[in-house]
Every structure is written in C-alpha cells, then in structure tokens.
C-alpha positions in Angstrom: 0.0 0.0 0.0 1.3 3.4 -0.9 1.7 6.1 1.7 2.1 9.8 0.8 3.3 12.6 3.1 3.5 16.2 2.2 4.4 19.6 3.7 5.7 23.0 2.8 9.2 24.3 3.4 10.4 27.9 3.5 14.0 28.3 2.5 15.8 31.7 2.4 17.6 30.9 -0.8 15.0 28.8 -2.7 11.8 30.4 -1.4 8.7 28.4 -0.5 8.2 24.9 -1.9 6.2 21.8 -1.3 7.9 18.5 -0.4 6.3 15.1 -0.9 7.6 11.8 0.3 6.0 8.7 -1.2 6.6 5.2 0.3 5.7 2.3 -1.9 7.0 -1.2 -2.0 9.9 -0.6 0.4 11.1 2.3 -1.6 11.0 6.0 -0.8 10.7 8.7 -3.4 11.3 12.4 -2.6 9.7 15.1 -4.8 9.4 18.9 -4.6 7.4 21.5 -6.4 7.6 25.3 -6.3 4.4 26.9 -7.5 1.1 25.6 -8.9 2.0 25.3 -12.5 5.4 23.7 -12.1 6.2 20.0 -12.4 7.3 17.7 -9.6 11.1 17.2 -9.5 13.5 15.0 -7.6 14.4 16.3 -4.1 17.4 15.4 -2.0 16.2 15.2 1.6 17.9 17.0 4.4 18.0 15.9 8.0 15.0 18.2 8.7 13.0 16.5 6.0 13.7 13.1 7.5 12.7 14.3 11.0 9.5 15.9 9.6 8.7 12.6 7.8 9.1 10.6 11.0 7.0 13.1 13.0 4.2 13.1 10.4 4.2 9.3 10.5 4.1 9.3 14.3 1.1 11.6 14.2 -0.8 9.1 12.0 0.0 6.1 14.2 -2.5 6.7 17.1 -5.3 7.4 14.7 -4.6 4.1 12.9 -4.0 5.8 9.6 -0.7 4.1 9.5 0.1 0.6 10.8 3.0 -0.2 13.1 4.5 -2.3 10.3 4.4 0.7 7.9 5.9 2.9 10.5 8.7 0.4 11.1 9.3 0.4 7.3 9.8 4.2 7.3 12.2 4.0 10.2 14.2 1.3 8.5 14.4 3.4 5.3 15.8 6.2 7.3 18.5 3.9 8.8 19.4 2.6 5.3 20.3 6.0 3.9 
C-alpha cells in the first residue's frame, strides 16, 4: 500500500516549496514542487526532511491511519540512507 506525506518548506535561498515523500513497496521517493504550475522534480532530503517525515508518520499512528508495520518500514528506510 502506498503512503504519501507532504508539507511546505520555506528556504531563504530557494523560497517556499512543497515537499512530498511517497513510500511504496519498500522504496521512498522524494519530490518537490515550487508553485502551482510547475512539475514535480526529484528532491534530495535534508535531516530536517527526515525528521519531519518521522514526526508526520508518528502523528498518524495513534489514529490508525498508519500501521506499526508501515511505521517500522519508514524507520528502516531512514536507517538505510
């Protein structure tokens, strides 16, 4: 099952852009987009992006929007990098 996480980042050099992390089949894809009419492009995650992904996943766990197995998969992907 595919899981999608997204948030906005404000950078002093690049401006404001949207980050999306897609977890599917044990793989993690990072994308970013700056503006409504631009295409999604590959994004190299920072440590802040990884911590934000983990916190977003932790928020979904108590509401059962994410299973403990899926959360463990995200944690293991972070350790593999």
